[in-house]
C-alpha positions as CSV (number, residue, x, y, z in Angstrom):
1,M,13.2,-33.8,-20.6
2,T,13.4,-31.8,-17.4
3,L,10.1,-30.4,-16.4
4,P,9.8,-26.7,-15.2
5,S,10.4,-26.3,-11.4
6,H,8.0,-25.3,-8.7
7,E,9.7,-21.8,-8.8
8,F,9.0,-21.5,-12.5
9,W,5.3,-22.0,-12.1
10,M,5.1,-19.9,-9.0
11,K,6.7,-17.0,-10.9
12,R,3.9,-17.4,-13.5
13,A,1.3,-17.3,-10.7
14,L,2.9,-14.2,-9.2
15,A,2.8,-12.5,-12.6
16,L,-0.9,-13.3,-12.9
17,A,-1.6,-12.0,-9.4
18,E,0.0,-8.7,-10.2
19,K,-2.7,-8.1,-12.8
20,G,-5.1,-7.6,-9.9
21,R,-3.3,-4.7,-8.4
22,F,-5.5,-1.7,-7.8
23,G,-8.7,-3.7,-8.2
24,V,-8.7,-6.2,-5.4
25,S,-7.8,-4.1,-2.3
26,P,-8.4,-4.8,0.6
27,N,-8.2,-8.4,-0.6
28,P,-4.8,-9.8,-1.6
29,M,-3.5,-10.2,-5.1
30,V,-3.6,-14.0,-5.9
31,G,-2.6,-15.9,-9.0
32,A,-3.1,-19.6,-9.8
33,C,-1.8,-22.0,-12.5
34,V,-3.1,-25.6,-13.1
35,V,-0.3,-27.7,-14.5
36,S,-0.6,-31.2,-16.0
37,H,2.3,-33.3,-17.2
38,G,4.5,-30.1,-17.2
39,K,2.0,-28.1,-19.3
40,L,-0.1,-25.1,-18.3
41,V,-3.8,-26.2,-18.7
42,G,-5.5,-23.4,-16.7
43,F,-4.8,-20.1,-15.0
44,G,-6.5,-17.3,-13.3
45,F,-6.1,-14.3,-11.0
46,H,-8.3,-12.4,-8.5
47,E,-9.3,-9.4,-10.7
48,K,-11.6,-7.3,-8.5
49,F,-12.8,-7.1,-4.9
50,G,-15.9,-9.3,-4.6
51,N,-15.2,-11.2,-7.9
52,P,-14.2,-14.9,-8.0
53,H,-10.9,-15.9,-6.6
54,A,-7.9,-17.1,-8.7
55,E,-8.4,-20.8,-8.0
56,P,-12.0,-21.3,-9.4
57,L,-11.1,-19.3,-12.5
58,A,-8.0,-21.4,-13.1
59,L,-9.9,-24.6,-12.5
60,A,-12.7,-23.6,-14.9
61,K,-10.2,-23.0,-17.7
62,A,-8.6,-26.4,-17.0
63,G,-11.9,-28.2,-17.1
64,K,-11.4,-32.0,-17.1
65,R,-7.7,-31.6,-17.4
66,A,-7.6,-30.6,-13.7
67,Q,-8.0,-34.2,-12.7
68,G,-4.7,-35.4,-11.3
69,A,-3.0,-32.1,-12.0
70,T,-1.0,-29.8,-9.7
71,L,-2.3,-26.4,-8.7
72,Y,0.1,-23.6,-8.1
73,V,-1.3,-20.7,-6.1
74,T,0.5,-17.7,-4.5
75,L,-1.6,-17.6,-1.3
76,E,-3.2,-20.4,0.7
77,P,-6.7,-21.4,-0.7
78,C,-9.5,-20.3,1.5
79,A,-11.6,-22.8,3.4
80,T,-14.3,-20.5,4.8
81,W,-17.3,-18.7,3.3
82,Q,-16.8,-15.0,3.1
83,K,-17.8,-12.9,0.1
84,T,-17.3,-15.9,-2.2
85,P,-17.5,-19.7,-1.7
86,P,-14.4,-21.4,-0.2
87,C,-11.8,-22.6,-2.8
88,A,-10.4,-25.6,-0.9
89,P,-13.5,-27.8,-1.4
90,L,-13.6,-27.0,-5.1
91,I,-10.0,-28.0,-5.5
92,R,-10.8,-31.4,-4.0
93,E,-13.9,-31.8,-6.2
94,R,-12.0,-31.1,-9.4
95,G,-9.5,-33.9,-8.6
96,I,-6.3,-31.8,-8.1
97,R,-3.5,-34.2,-6.9
98,K,-1.1,-31.6,-5.4
99,V,-1.2,-28.0,-4.4
100,V,1.9,-25.8,-4.2
101,I,1.4,-22.7,-2.1
102,G,3.6,-19.6,-2.0
103,C,2.5,-18.5,1.5
104,L,0.0,-19.2,4.2
105,D,-2.9,-16.8,4.4
106,P,-2.3,-14.3,7.2
107,N,-6.0,-13.8,7.7
108,P,-6.8,-15.5,11.1
109,L,-10.2,-16.6,9.7
110,N,-8.4,-18.9,7.2
111,C,-4.7,-19.3,8.2
112,G,-3.9,-23.0,8.0
113,K,-7.4,-24.1,7.5
114,G,-7.1,-24.4,3.7
115,V,-4.0,-26.5,4.1
116,R,-5.5,-28.8,6.7
117,F,-8.6,-29.3,4.6
118,L,-6.6,-30.3,1.6
119,R,-4.3,-32.7,3.5
120,R,-7.3,-34.2,5.3
121,H,-8.7,-35.1,1.9
122,G,-5.5,-36.8,0.6
123,I,-4.2,-33.9,-1.4
124,A,-0.4,-33.3,-1.2
125,V,0.5,-29.8,-0.2
126,K,3.8,-28.0,-0.5
127,I,4.2,-24.5,1.2
128,G,6.7,-21.7,1.0
129,V,7.7,-21.6,-2.7
130,L,8.8,-18.0,-3.3
131,E,7.2,-17.0,0.0
132,K,9.3,-13.8,0.2
133,E,8.1,-12.6,-3.1
134,V,4.5,-13.4,-2.2
135,R,4.8,-11.4,1.0
136,K,6.4,-8.5,-0.8
137,Q,3.6,-8.4,-3.4
138,N,0.9,-8.4,-0.7
139,E,2.7,-6.3,2.0
140,G,-0.4,-4.2,2.4
141,F,-2.7,-7.1,3.0
142,F,-0.2,-8.8,5.4
143,K,0.1,-5.5,7.4
144,L,-3.7,-5.2,7.5
145,M,-4.1,-8.7,8.8
146,T,-1.3,-8.6,11.4
147,A,-1.6,-4.9,12.6
148,E,-5.0,-3.8,11.5
149,R,-3.6,-0.9,9.6
150,P,-2.2,-0.1,6.1
151,F,1.5,-0.6,5.2
152,V,2.9,2.9,5.4
153,T,5.6,4.3,3.2
154,L,7.0,7.7,4.1
155,K,8.5,9.9,1.3
156,M,10.6,13.0,2.0
157,A,12.5,15.3,-0.4
158,Q,15.0,17.6,1.2
159,T,18.1,19.7,0.6
160,L,21.5,18.9,2.0
161,D,20.8,21.0,5.0
162,G,17.5,19.2,5.7
163,K,15.1,21.9,4.3
164,I,11.8,21.1,2.6
165,A,11.1,24.7,1.8
166,T,12.7,28.1,1.8
167,R,12.3,30.7,4.5
168,E,9.3,32.1,2.6
169,G,7.7,28.6,2.2
170,H,8.6,28.0,-1.4
171,S,9.4,24.3,-2.2
172,R,9.2,24.0,-6.0
173,W,11.4,22.4,-6.9
174,I,13.8,20.7,-4.4
175,S,14.3,17.5,-6.3
176,S,15.2,16.8,-9.9
177,P,12.8,16.0,-12.7
178,R,13.8,12.4,-12.6
179,S,13.1,12.2,-8.8
180,R,9.7,13.8,-9.4
181,K,8.9,11.2,-12.0
182,F,10.0,8.5,-9.4
183,V,7.5,10.1,-6.9
184,H,4.7,10.0,-9.4
185,E,5.3,6.3,-10.0
186,L,5.6,5.7,-6.3
187,R,2.2,7.2,-5.8
188,A,0.7,5.0,-8.5
189,A,1.8,1.9,-6.5
190,H,-0.4,2.9,-3.4
191,D,-4.0,2.9,-2.6
192,A,-3.9,6.4,-1.1
193,V,-1.5,9.4,-0.6
194,L,-1.6,11.5,2.5
195,V,-0.3,15.1,3.0
196,G,-0.3,17.4,6.0
197,K,-2.0,20.8,6.5
198,N,1.0,22.9,5.6
199,T,1.7,21.0,2.4
200,F,-2.0,21.2,1.4
201,Y,-2.5,24.9,2.0
202,R,0.9,26.2,1.0
203,D,1.9,24.0,-1.9
204,D,-1.6,23.3,-3.3
205,P,-0.5,19.8,-4.6
206,R,-2.2,17.9,-7.3
207,L,-0.8,14.5,-6.1
208,A,-0.4,13.6,-9.7
209,V,0.4,10.1,-11.0
210,P,1.6,9.1,-14.5
211,K,-1.0,9.5,-17.2
212,G,-2.4,6.2,-18.4
213,S,-1.3,4.3,-15.3
214,R,-3.4,1.4,-14.2
215,S,-4.0,3.0,-10.8
216,L,-5.8,6.0,-12.5
217,A,-8.1,3.6,-14.3
218,A,-9.1,2.1,-10.9
219,G,-9.6,5.6,-9.4
220,K,-6.4,5.3,-7.3
221,P,-4.6,6.5,-5.4
222,W,-7.1,8.3,-3.2
223,K,-6.0,11.8,-2.0
224,I,-6.0,12.3,1.7
225,V,-5.3,15.7,3.2
226,M,-5.2,17.1,6.7
227,I,-7.3,20.3,6.9
228,S,-7.9,23.0,9.5
229,A,-11.3,24.4,10.6
230,K,-9.7,27.8,10.7
231,A,-8.5,27.8,7.1
232,G,-11.9,28.6,5.5
233,S,-12.1,27.9,1.8
234,L,-10.9,24.6,0.4
235,K,-10.4,25.7,-3.2
236,S,-7.5,23.6,-4.4
237,R,-6.0,21.8,-7.4
238,I,-6.4,18.6,-5.5
239,F,-10.1,18.5,-6.4
240,E,-9.5,18.8,-10.1
241,D,-9.8,15.1,-10.9
242,N,-12.4,12.6,-9.9
243,R,-10.3,10.5,-7.6
244,L,-11.7,10.3,-4.1
245,T,-10.4,13.1,-1.8
246,I,-10.6,12.4,2.0
247,L,-10.4,15.4,4.3
248,V,-9.0,14.5,7.7
249,F,-9.5,16.7,10.8
250,P,-10.0,16.5,14.6
251,E,-13.4,15.2,15.7
252,K,-14.0,18.3,17.7
253,D,-14.0,20.4,14.5
254,L,-16.7,18.4,12.6
255,G,-19.4,21.0,12.9
256,R,-17.1,23.9,11.6
257,I,-15.7,21.7,8.8
258,V,-19.1,20.8,7.5
259,K,-20.2,24.4,7.6
260,N,-17.1,25.7,5.8
261,A,-16.5,22.8,3.4
262,G,-18.7,24.2,0.6
263,A,-19.3,22.6,-2.8
264,Q,-16.2,21.2,-4.5
265,K,-15.5,19.4,-7.7
266,G,-14.8,15.7,-7.5
267,A,-15.7,13.1,-5.0
268,R,-14.7,13.8,-1.3
269,M,-15.2,12.3,2.1
270,L,-15.0,13.9,5.6
271,L,-13.0,11.8,8.1
272,P,-13.0,13.0,11.7
273,I,-10.1,11.6,13.8
274,K,-9.4,11.4,17.5
275,E,-7.0,13.9,18.9
276,K,-4.5,13.7,21.8
277,R,-2.6,16.7,23.2
278,G,-3.5,18.8,20.2
279,R,-2.3,16.2,17.6
280,I,-4.2,13.7,15.4
281,E,-3.9,10.2,16.7
282,V,-2.1,8.4,14.0
283,L,-3.3,4.9,14.9
284,D,-6.9,6.0,14.8
285,L,-6.4,7.5,11.4
286,L,-4.7,4.4,10.1
287,K,-7.4,2.0,11.5
288,K,-10.1,4.1,9.9
289,L,-8.3,4.2,6.5
290,A,-7.9,0.4,6.8
291,S,-11.7,0.1,7.3
292,L,-12.2,2.0,4.1
293,G,-10.0,-0.6,2.2
294,V,-6.7,1.3,2.2
295,T,-3.9,-1.3,2.5
296,R,-0.9,0.7,1.1
297,L,-0.5,4.4,2.2
298,L,2.1,6.8,1.0
299,V,2.8,9.7,3.4
300,E,4.2,12.8,1.8
301,G,5.2,15.6,4.2
302,G,5.4,17.9,5.8
303,G,7.7,17.8,8.7
304,E,5.0,17.7,11.4
305,L,3.2,14.8,9.7
306,A,6.5,12.9,9.2
307,W,7.3,13.3,12.9
308,S,3.9,12.1,14.0
309,F,4.2,8.8,12.0
310,I,7.8,8.2,13.0
311,E,7.0,8.8,16.7
312,A,4.0,6.6,16.5
313,G,6.1,3.8,15.1
314,C,4.0,3.5,12.0
315,V,6.5,3.9,9.1
316,D,7.2,0.5,7.4
317,R,9.4,1.9,4.6
318,A,10.9,5.3,3.8
319,Y,12.3,7.0,0.8
320,W,14.5,10.0,1.5
321,I,15.4,12.1,-1.5
322,L,18.5,14.2,-1.0
323,A,19.0,17.1,-3.4
324,P,22.5,18.7,-3.7
325,K,21.2,22.2,-2.7
326,V,21.4,24.4,0.4
327,F,18.5,26.6,1.4
328,G,19.6,27.7,4.8
329,G,17.3,29.8,7.0
330,R,16.7,29.3,10.7
331,D,12.9,29.5,10.2
332,A,12.8,27.4,7.0
333,K,10.8,24.2,7.3
334,T,12.8,20.9,7.9
335,A,12.0,17.4,6.8
336,V,11.0,16.2,10.3
337,E,9.8,18.6,12.9
338,G,7.5,18.0,15.9
339,L,8.9,17.9,19.4
340,G,11.9,15.8,18.5
341,V,14.0,13.6,20.8
342,K,15.7,14.8,24.0
343,T,19.1,13.3,23.5
344,P,21.0,11.6,20.6
345,D,20.7,8.2,22.2
346,H,16.9,8.5,21.8
347,A,17.2,9.1,18.0
348,F,15.1,6.9,15.7
349,P,17.7,4.8,13.8
350,F,17.2,4.6,10.0
351,R,18.5,1.4,8.4
352,V,19.4,2.1,4.7
353,T,18.5,-0.9,2.5
354,K,19.2,0.7,-0.9
355,V,20.9,3.8,-2.3
356,S,20.4,5.0,-5.9
357,R,21.0,8.0,-8.0
358,S,18.1,10.0,-9.5
359,G,19.3,12.7,-11.8
360,E,21.6,14.7,-9.5
361,D,19.8,13.5,-6.4
362,W,20.3,10.6,-4.2
363,I,17.5,8.3,-3.0
364,F,17.9,6.5,0.3
365,E,15.4,3.6,0.8
366,G,15.2,2.0,4.3
367,I,13.3,1.3,7.4
368,F,13.0,2.5,11.0
369,P,13.8,-0.7,13.0
370,K,12.0,0.4,16.1
371,N,8.8,1.0,14.2
372,K,5.9,-1.4,14.7
Protein backbone atom coordinates (compact mmCIF):
# COMPACT_ATOMS: atom_id res chain seq x y z
CA MET A 1 0.00 0.00 0.00
CA THR A 2 1.33 3.43 -0.96
CA LEU A 3 1.58 5.81 1.99
CA PRO A 4 0.37 9.43 1.66
CA SER A 5 3.02 11.82 0.33
CA HIS A 6 4.76 14.68 2.11
CA GLU A 7 2.54 17.06 0.13
CA PHE A 8 -0.60 15.30 1.39
CA TRP A 9 0.31 15.83 5.02
CA MET A 10 1.58 19.37 4.46
CA LYS A 11 -1.80 20.24 2.91
CA ARG A 12 -3.43 18.93 6.10
CA ALA A 13 -1.08 21.09 8.15
CA LEU A 14 -1.86 24.15 5.98
CA ALA A 15 -5.60 23.59 6.46
CA LEU A 16 -5.06 23.43 10.22
CA ALA A 17 -2.96 26.60 10.16
CA GLU A 18 -5.76 28.47 8.38
CA LYS A 19 -7.97 28.00 11.45
CA GLY A 20 -5.74 30.47 13.27
CA ARG A 21 -6.38 33.33 10.85
CA PHE A 22 -7.54 36.52 12.62
CA GLY A 23 -6.45 35.22 16.02
CA VAL A 24 -2.67 34.93 15.81
CA SER A 25 -1.56 38.18 14.17
CA PRO A 26 1.17 39.45 14.30
CA ASN A 27 2.35 35.87 14.73
CA PRO A 28 2.21 33.52 11.72
CA MET A 29 -0.45 30.90 11.12
CA VAL A 30 1.13 27.49 11.75
CA GLY A 31 -0.27 23.97 11.56
CA ALA A 32 1.32 20.67 12.55
CA CYS A 33 0.60 16.95 12.03
CA VAL A 34 2.26 14.01 13.76
CA VAL A 35 2.26 10.95 11.49
CA SER A 36 3.21 7.39 12.49
CA HIS A 37 3.20 4.49 10.01
CA GLY A 38 1.13 6.56 7.56
CA LYS A 39 -1.53 7.49 10.11
CA LEU A 40 -2.31 10.82 11.75
CA VAL A 41 -1.76 10.46 15.49
CA GLY A 42 -1.66 14.10 16.55
CA PHE A 43 -2.39 17.55 15.18
CA GLY A 44 -2.56 21.17 16.27
CA PHE A 45 -2.51 24.77 15.14
CA HIS A 46 -1.56 28.14 16.60
CA GLU A 47 -4.96 29.43 17.66
CA LYS A 48 -4.34 32.78 19.33
CA PHE A 49 -1.49 35.24 19.86
CA GLY A 50 0.31 34.27 23.08
CA ASN A 51 -1.19 30.77 23.16
CA PRO A 52 0.82 27.53 22.66
CA HIS A 53 2.29 26.91 19.22
CA ALA A 54 1.08 24.21 16.84
CA GLU A 55 3.90 21.74 17.57
CA PRO A 56 3.36 21.23 21.35
CA LEU A 57 -0.39 20.88 20.79
CA ALA A 58 0.15 18.22 18.11
CA LEU A 59 2.73 16.39 20.23
CA ALA A 60 0.42 16.44 23.27
CA LYS A 61 -2.35 14.79 21.23
CA ALA A 62 0.07 12.18 19.90
CA GLY A 63 1.39 11.30 23.35
CA LYS A 64 3.61 8.20 23.31
CA ARG A 65 2.83 7.64 19.64
CA ALA A 66 5.14 10.55 18.81
CA GLN A 67 8.13 8.28 19.47
CA GLY A 68 9.75 7.53 16.10
CA ALA A 69 7.05 9.47 14.19
CA THR A 70 7.32 12.21 11.58
CA LEU A 71 6.25 15.76 12.34
CA TYR A 72 4.87 17.89 9.51
CA VAL A 73 4.86 21.61 10.29
CA THR A 74 4.18 24.53 7.96
CA LEU A 75 6.83 26.83 9.43
CA GLU A 76 10.23 26.08 10.96
CA PRO A 77 9.93 25.18 14.69
CA CYS A 78 11.26 27.90 16.97
CA ALA A 79 14.45 27.33 18.94
CA THR A 80 14.43 30.49 21.07
CA TRP A 81 12.38 31.64 24.04
CA GLN A 82 9.91 34.39 23.18
CA LYS A 83 6.33 34.50 24.53
CA THR A 84 6.26 30.70 24.73
CA PRO A 85 8.94 28.02 25.26
CA PRO A 86 10.91 26.92 22.16
CA CYS A 87 9.43 24.02 20.20
CA ALA A 88 12.60 22.40 18.84
CA PRO A 89 13.79 20.95 22.21
CA LEU A 90 10.31 19.53 22.86
CA ILE A 91 10.35 17.80 19.46
CA ARG A 92 13.61 16.10 20.42
CA GLU A 93 12.30 15.13 23.87
CA ARG A 94 9.21 13.47 22.40
CA GLY A 95 11.32 11.24 20.17
CA ILE A 96 10.29 12.56 16.75
CA ARG A 97 12.41 10.85 14.06
CA LYS A 98 11.90 13.24 11.16
CA VAL A 99 10.58 16.78 10.70
CA VAL A 100 9.16 17.96 7.37
CA ILE A 101 8.99 21.75 7.15
CA GLY A 102 7.08 23.89 4.69
CA CYS A 103 9.29 26.96 4.97
CA LEU A 104 12.08 28.42 7.09
CA ASP A 105 11.03 31.04 9.63
CA PRO A 106 11.73 34.55 8.20
CA ASN A 107 12.11 35.91 11.74
CA PRO A 108 15.86 36.68 12.07
CA LEU A 109 15.71 35.65 15.74
CA ASN A 110 14.92 32.08 14.68
CA CYS A 111 15.66 31.64 10.96
CA GLY A 112 17.65 28.42 10.56
CA LYS A 113 18.17 27.92 14.29
CA GLY A 114 15.34 25.42 14.66
CA VAL A 115 16.64 23.31 11.75
CA ARG A 116 20.23 23.39 13.04
CA PHE A 117 19.07 22.32 16.53
CA LEU A 118 17.10 19.38 15.18
CA ARG A 119 19.88 18.15 12.88
CA ARG A 120 22.48 18.56 15.60
CA HIS A 121 20.42 16.14 17.71
CA GLY A 122 20.13 13.51 14.99
CA ILE A 123 16.65 14.36 13.71
CA ALA A 124 16.23 14.20 9.93
CA VAL A 125 14.87 17.43 8.43
CA LYS A 126 13.29 18.09 5.04
CA ILE A 127 12.58 21.72 4.05
CA GLY A 128 10.50 23.32 1.30
CA VAL A 129 7.41 21.13 0.95
CA LEU A 130 4.65 23.41 -0.42
CA GLU A 131 6.79 26.41 0.46
CA LYS A 132 4.97 28.68 -1.99
CA GLU A 133 1.64 27.92 -0.32
CA VAL A 134 3.08 28.53 3.15
CA ARG A 135 4.50 31.90 2.09
CA LYS A 136 1.19 32.88 0.52
CA GLN A 137 -0.74 31.93 3.64
CA ASN A 138 1.57 34.05 5.80
CA GLU A 139 2.39 36.87 3.37
CA GLY A 140 1.66 39.45 6.07
CA PHE A 141 4.08 37.86 8.54
CA PHE A 142 6.78 37.48 5.89
CA LYS A 143 6.45 41.15 4.90
CA LEU A 144 6.57 42.19 8.55
CA MET A 145 9.78 40.21 9.11
CA THR A 146 11.53 41.32 5.92
CA ALA A 147 10.35 44.94 5.56
CA GLU A 148 9.06 45.83 9.04
CA ARG A 149 5.68 46.81 7.63
CA PRO A 150 2.36 45.16 6.78
CA PHE A 151 1.62 43.50 3.44
CA VAL A 152 -0.39 46.17 1.61
CA THR A 153 -3.25 45.50 -0.80
CA LEU A 154 -4.69 48.43 -2.74
CA LYS A 155 -8.30 48.26 -3.95
CA MET A 156 -9.76 50.76 -6.40
CA ALA A 157 -13.13 50.81 -8.16
CA GLN A 158 -13.48 53.13 -11.14
CA THR A 159 -15.47 53.87 -14.27
CA LEU A 160 -14.13 53.33 -17.78
CA ASP A 161 -12.91 56.92 -17.80
CA GLY A 162 -11.06 56.49 -14.51
CA LYS A 163 -13.52 58.29 -12.20
CA ILE A 164 -14.24 57.28 -8.61
CA ALA A 165 -17.00 59.84 -8.12
CA THR A 166 -19.16 62.22 -10.13
CA ARG A 167 -18.40 65.93 -10.44
CA GLU A 168 -20.54 66.52 -7.32
CA GLY A 169 -18.73 63.83 -5.34
CA HIS A 170 -21.29 61.01 -5.53
CA SER A 171 -19.78 57.52 -5.71
CA ARG A 172 -22.60 55.09 -4.86
CA TRP A 173 -22.52 52.89 -6.72
CA ILE A 174 -19.72 52.58 -9.26
CA SER A 175 -19.33 48.81 -9.10
CA SER A 176 -21.88 45.99 -9.32
CA PRO A 177 -23.49 44.22 -6.32
CA ARG A 178 -21.24 41.22 -6.98
CA SER A 179 -18.14 43.43 -6.90
CA ARG A 180 -19.27 45.01 -3.64
CA LYS A 181 -19.69 41.53 -2.17
CA PHE A 182 -16.14 40.75 -3.35
CA VAL A 183 -14.86 43.86 -1.58
CA HIS A 184 -16.64 42.91 1.68
CA GLU A 185 -14.96 39.50 1.54
CA LEU A 186 -11.62 41.12 0.71
CA ARG A 187 -11.86 43.32 3.80
CA ALA A 188 -12.58 40.26 5.93
CA ALA A 189 -9.23 38.77 4.88
CA HIS A 190 -7.24 41.69 6.33
CA ASP A 191 -6.26 42.91 9.78
CA ALA A 192 -7.21 46.49 8.96
CA VAL A 193 -8.76 48.69 6.25
CA LEU A 194 -7.52 52.23 5.54
CA VAL A 195 -9.41 55.05 3.80
CA GLY A 196 -8.40 58.62 3.02
CA LYS A 197 -9.89 61.89 4.25
CA ASN A 198 -12.10 62.54 1.25
CA THR A 199 -13.54 59.03 1.36
CA PHE A 200 -14.18 59.33 5.11
CA TYR A 201 -15.85 62.74 5.11
CA ARG A 202 -17.70 62.57 1.77
CA ASP A 203 -18.74 58.90 1.54
CA ASP A 204 -19.25 58.19 5.27
CA PRO A 205 -18.23 54.52 4.82
CA ARG A 206 -19.08 51.70 7.19
CA LEU A 207 -16.25 49.46 5.92
CA ALA A 208 -18.60 46.53 6.31
CA VAL A 209 -17.65 42.87 6.10
CA PRO A 210 -19.93 39.83 5.64
CA LYS A 211 -22.12 39.12 8.66
CA GLY A 212 -21.02 36.05 10.57
CA SER A 213 -17.48 36.14 9.19
CA ARG A 214 -14.65 34.84 11.34
CA SER A 215 -12.95 38.21 11.12
CA LEU A 216 -15.84 39.94 12.92
CA ALA A 217 -15.71 37.40 15.72
CA ALA A 218 -12.08 38.41 16.24
CA GLY A 219 -12.89 42.13 16.09
CA LYS A 220 -11.31 42.54 12.66
CA PRO A 221 -10.66 44.23 10.39
CA TRP A 222 -9.80 47.40 12.28
CA LYS A 223 -10.98 50.61 10.61
CA ILE A 224 -8.28 53.19 9.91
CA VAL A 225 -9.23 56.63 8.65
CA MET A 226 -7.26 59.72 7.73
CA ILE A 227 -8.79 62.78 9.38
CA SER A 228 -8.34 66.54 9.30
CA ALA A 229 -8.03 68.92 12.24
CA LYS A 230 -10.12 71.42 10.25
CA ALA A 231 -13.09 69.12 9.73
CA GLY A 232 -14.53 69.42 13.24
CA SER A 233 -17.11 66.79 14.21
CA LEU A 234 -16.30 63.11 13.66
CA LYS A 235 -19.89 61.84 13.64
CA SER A 236 -19.83 58.93 11.22
CA ARG A 237 -21.27 55.50 10.51
CA ILE A 238 -17.77 54.12 10.93
CA PHE A 239 -18.19 54.27 14.71
CA GLU A 240 -21.40 52.23 14.71
CA ASP A 241 -19.79 48.87 15.57
CA ASN A 242 -17.27 47.93 18.23
CA ARG A 243 -14.31 47.20 15.96
CA LEU A 244 -11.33 49.38 16.77
CA THR A 245 -11.20 52.62 14.77
CA ILE A 246 -7.78 54.26 14.36
CA LEU A 247 -7.75 57.96 13.49
CA VAL A 248 -4.64 58.98 11.55
CA PHE A 249 -3.45 62.59 11.27
CA PRO A 250 -0.22 64.69 11.13
CA GLU A 251 1.71 64.93 14.42
CA LYS A 252 1.45 68.73 14.37
CA ASP A 253 -2.35 68.49 14.65
CA LEU A 254 -2.41 66.35 17.80
CA GLY A 255 -3.60 69.13 20.11
CA ARG A 256 -6.45 70.21 17.85
CA ILE A 257 -7.51 66.62 17.14
CA VAL A 258 -7.70 65.77 20.84
CA LYS A 259 -9.74 68.94 21.46
CA ASN A 260 -12.18 68.28 18.60
CA ALA A 261 -12.46 64.47 18.82
CA GLY A 262 -15.36 64.42 21.28
CA ALA A 263 -17.05 61.29 22.61
CA GLN A 264 -17.79 58.66 20.00
CA LYS A 265 -19.35 55.23 20.13
CA GLY A 266 -17.00 52.27 19.74
CA ALA A 267 -13.35 51.80 20.51
CA ARG A 268 -10.95 54.25 18.86
CA MET A 269 -7.30 55.22 18.90
CA LEU A 270 -5.45 58.38 17.86
CA LEU A 271 -2.36 57.78 15.74
CA PRO A 272 -0.24 60.86 14.93
CA ILE A 273 2.09 60.37 11.93
CA LYS A 274 5.12 62.24 10.62
CA GLU A 275 4.53 64.57 7.70
CA LYS A 276 6.75 65.60 4.81
CA ARG A 277 5.96 68.44 2.38
CA GLY A 278 2.36 68.50 3.60
CA ARG A 279 1.74 64.76 3.14
CA ILE A 280 1.61 61.86 5.60
CA GLU A 281 4.79 59.75 5.51
CA VAL A 282 3.52 56.37 4.36
CA LEU A 283 6.42 54.37 5.78
CA ASP A 284 6.00 55.95 9.23
CA LEU A 285 2.30 55.05 9.14
CA LEU A 286 3.03 51.46 8.08
CA LYS A 287 5.70 50.93 10.71
CA LYS A 288 3.41 52.21 13.45
CA LEU A 289 0.59 49.97 12.25
CA ALA A 290 3.01 47.03 12.24
CA SER A 291 3.92 47.81 15.85
CA LEU A 292 0.21 47.53 16.68
CA GLY A 293 0.09 44.04 15.17
CA VAL A 294 -1.28 44.83 11.69
CA THR A 295 0.31 42.46 9.17
CA ARG A 296 -2.25 42.71 6.33
CA LEU A 297 -3.57 46.14 5.37
CA LEU A 298 -6.22 46.91 2.75
CA VAL A 299 -6.05 50.44 1.33
CA GLU A 300 -9.34 51.68 -0.16
CA GLY A 301 -9.12 55.12 -1.79
CA GLY A 302 -9.27 57.80 -2.54
CA GLY A 303 -7.03 59.00 -5.30
CA GLU A 304 -4.60 60.98 -3.14
CA LEU A 305 -4.10 58.05 -0.78
CA ALA A 306 -3.61 55.62 -3.67
CA TRP A 307 -0.93 57.88 -5.18
CA SER A 308 0.87 58.19 -1.83
CA PHE A 309 1.17 54.42 -1.46
CA ILE A 310 2.14 53.79 -5.09
CA GLU A 311 4.72 56.60 -5.06
CA ALA A 312 6.18 55.28 -1.77
CA GLY A 313 6.59 51.83 -3.33
CA CYS A 314 4.39 50.24 -0.69
CA VAL A 315 1.73 48.40 -2.68
CA ASP A 316 2.27 44.63 -2.67
CA ARG A 317 -0.93 43.69 -4.50
CA ALA A 318 -3.69 45.64 -6.19
CA TYR A 319 -7.27 44.93 -7.26
CA TRP A 320 -8.62 47.32 -9.87
CA ILE A 321 -12.38 47.04 -10.40
CA LEU A 322 -13.43 48.47 -13.76
CA ALA A 323 -17.14 49.26 -14.19
CA PRO A 324 -18.62 49.73 -17.69
CA LYS A 325 -19.75 53.30 -17.02
CA VAL A 326 -18.62 56.80 -17.96
CA PHE A 327 -18.98 59.73 -15.52
CA GLY A 328 -16.99 62.38 -17.32
CA GLY A 329 -16.29 65.73 -15.67
CA ARG A 330 -12.96 67.53 -15.68
CA ASP A 331 -13.25 68.09 -11.93
CA ALA A 332 -14.53 64.62 -11.04
CA LYS A 333 -12.18 62.64 -8.79
CA THR A 334 -9.98 60.02 -10.44
CA ALA A 335 -8.66 56.71 -9.11
CA VAL A 336 -5.09 57.96 -8.66
CA GLU A 337 -4.33 61.63 -8.17
CA GLY A 338 -1.44 63.29 -6.36
CA LEU A 339 1.32 65.00 -8.34
CA GLY A 340 1.66 62.22 -10.90
CA VAL A 341 4.66 61.43 -13.12
CA LYS A 342 6.32 63.93 -15.46
CA THR A 343 6.56 61.76 -18.57
CA PRO A 344 5.12 58.42 -19.76
CA ASP A 345 8.48 56.68 -19.31
CA HIS A 346 8.23 57.42 -15.57
CA ALA A 347 4.90 55.60 -15.28
CA PHE A 348 4.49 52.95 -12.60
CA PRO A 349 4.05 49.67 -14.52
CA PHE A 350 1.22 47.42 -13.39
CA ARG A 351 1.67 43.70 -14.06
CA VAL A 352 -1.69 41.96 -14.32
CA THR A 353 -1.61 38.48 -12.78
CA LYS A 354 -5.32 37.66 -13.00
CA VAL A 355 -8.42 39.00 -14.76
CA SER A 356 -11.96 37.98 -13.77
CA ARG A 357 -15.57 39.01 -14.37
CA SER A 358 -17.65 40.28 -11.47
CA GLY A 359 -21.22 40.90 -12.56
CA GLU A 360 -20.81 43.40 -15.37
CA ASP A 361 -17.48 44.58 -14.00
CA TRP A 362 -13.94 43.40 -14.63
CA ILE A 363 -11.43 42.87 -11.80
CA PHE A 364 -7.74 43.20 -12.60
CA GLU A 365 -5.44 41.72 -9.96
CA GLY A 366 -1.74 42.47 -10.16
CA ILE A 367 1.40 44.04 -8.77
CA PHE A 368 3.58 47.11 -9.26
CA PRO A 369 6.98 45.54 -10.04
CA LYS A 370 8.91 48.64 -8.94
CA ASN A 371 7.36 48.59 -5.48
CA LYS A 372 9.39 47.57 -2.45
